[in-house]
C-alpha positions in Angstrom: 0.0 0.0 0.0 1.3 3.5 -0.9 1.9 5.8 2.1 -0.1 9.0 2.1 1.5 12.1 0.7 2.6 14.5 3.3 1.4 18.1 2.9 4.1 20.5 4.0 3.2 23.9 5.4 6.6 25.4 5.2 10.3 24.7 4.2 13.5 25.2 6.2 16.9 24.5 4.8 20.0 23.5 6.8 23.1 25.0 5.2 26.7 25.4 6.1 30.3 24.3 5.5 31.1 20.6 5.3 31.6 18.8 8.6 29.6 21.2 10.8 27.0 18.7 11.7 24.2 19.5 9.3 23.3 15.9 8.5 23.4 14.9 12.2 21.2 17.8 13.1 18.8 16.8 10.2 18.7 13.3 11.7 18.0 14.6 15.2 15.3 17.0 14.1 13.5 14.6 11.8 14.1 11.2 13.3 15.2 10.2 9.8 18.5 9.0 8.6 21.0 10.5 6.2 24.6 9.5 6.0 26.9 11.2 8.5 30.7 11.1 8.2 33.7 13.2 9.1 34.9 14.1 5.6 33.7 16.6 3.1 31.5 15.7 0.2 29.4 13.1 2.1 26.1 14.9 1.3 26.1 15.4 -2.4 22.4 16.0 -2.9 19.6 17.4 -0.7 17.8 15.1 1.7 14.3 16.0 2.7 12.2 14.9 5.6 9.4 16.4 7.8 9.1 17.7 11.3 6.2 19.1 13.3 6.8 22.6 14.5 4.0 24.6 16.2 1.6 21.9 15.0 2.6 22.5 11.4 4.3 19.9 9.1 7.5 21.5 7.9 9.9 20.2 5.3 13.5 20.2 6.5 16.2 20.1 3.8 19.8 18.9 4.5 22.0 20.5 1.8 25.5 19.7 0.7 28.3 21.6 2.4 29.2 25.0 1.0 31.8 27.6 2.1 30.4 30.5 0.0 27.5 31.5 -2.2 30.2 31.7 -5.0 30.3 28.0 -5.9 33.6 26.3 -6.5 32.3 22.7 -6.5 29.3 20.9 -7.8 27.9 20.5 -4.3 28.2 24.2 -3.6 26.5 25.0 -7.0 23.7 22.6 -6.1 23.2 24.2 -2.6 23.3 27.7 -4.0 20.7 26.9 -6.7 18.5 25.3 -4.0 18.7 28.5 -1.9 17.6 30.7 -4.7 15.1 28.3 -6.4 13.3 26.8 -3.4 10.6 28.9 -1.6 12.2 28.9 1.9 10.6 30.1 5.1 14.0 30.0 6.9 17.6 29.1 6.4 19.3 27.6 9.4 23.0 28.3 9.0 24.8 25.5 11.0 28.3 26.6 12.0 31.1 25.0 14.0 31.6 26.6 17.4 35.3 25.8 17.2 35.7 27.9 14.1 33.2 30.7 14.6 35.0 33.6 12.9 35.8 31.5 9.8 32.2 30.4 9.5 30.6 33.9 9.7 31.6 34.9 6.1 28.9 32.6 4.8 26.5 34.0 7.4 27.0 37.5 6.0 26.5 36.3 2.4 23.3 34.5 3.4 22.0 37.6 5.2 22.2 39.5 1.9 19.8 37.0 0.2 16.8 38.5 2.2 15.7 35.0 3.3 15.3 34.8 7.1 18.4 33.4 8.7 18.9 31.6 12.0 22.4 30.7 13.1 22.8 27.4 14.8 26.2 27.3 16.5 26.8 23.5 16.7 29.5 21.5 18.5 29.5 23.6 21.6 30.4 20.5 23.6 33.6 20.2 21.6 34.3 23.9 21.8 33.9 23.9 25.6 36.5 21.1 25.9 38.9 23.5 24.1 38.0 26.4 26.4 35.9 28.1 23.8 32.6 29.6 25.1 30.1 31.2 22.7 27.9 33.9 24.2 24.6 33.3 22.3 23.0 36.6 23.3 26.0 38.7 22.4 26.4 37.0 19.0 22.7 37.5 18.3 23.0 41.2 19.2 26.1 41.6 17.0 24.6 39.9 14.0 21.1 41.2 14.4 19.6 37.7 13.6 18.5 34.8 15.9 21.3 32.6 17.2 21.1 29.2 19.0 24.0 27.3 20.6 23.7 23.5 20.5 25.3 20.2 20.3 23.5 17.9 17.8 25.6 15.0 19.0 24.5 15.4 22.6 21.0 16.7 21.6 21.6 19.9 23.7 19.8 23.0 22.6 17.4 21.2 20.2 14.3 22.5 22.0 15.6 26.0 21.9 16.4 25.6 18.1 12.9 24.3 17.3 11.3 27.1 19.4 13.1 29.7 17.4 12.3 27.9 14.2 8.6 28.1 15.1 8.8 31.8 14.8 9.2 31.3 11.0 6.4 28.8 10.5 3.8 31.0 8.8 0.2 30.7 10.0 -2.2 31.8 7.3 -4.1 35.0 8.1 -7.7 34.5 8.9 -10.1 35.9 6.4 -13.7 36.9 7.2 -16.5 37.4 4.8 -19.6 39.3 5.9 
């Protein structure tokens, strides 16, 4: 028997450099499975699955890694085209807490696209072991966009992430006829 088609009420893309934990976060959020490894180029096409946020069914897209909106590889070209082609409610830019300053270049490029951006600073558990502490509120104030610190591997900060994602799930306006 064919499974019923899921009707999505919004779309959120996970983007970021290779090896920042996008696919692991995708798996944690959706309960699905996409290949996770510690080398670049593992995700070479977009994976899609669904999540319930604010009682809405939302499509989550795991994109191939990209360092810039100026594509140098086929994976980057694919991710860039998806960002500009797909009607997105939100882009979650997943960054590595251990390399924060290096990751923010793509954040600034994404902010110029006029698509709502949320920064997910991942791997805070690994950063803390190195003595690196990310001040979520200060980074949010500096960037002017929402920021969440998390560890997808330890499932820390996931509730905070989904709560902020819920702010971008559009609820249709009520219309009245008299």
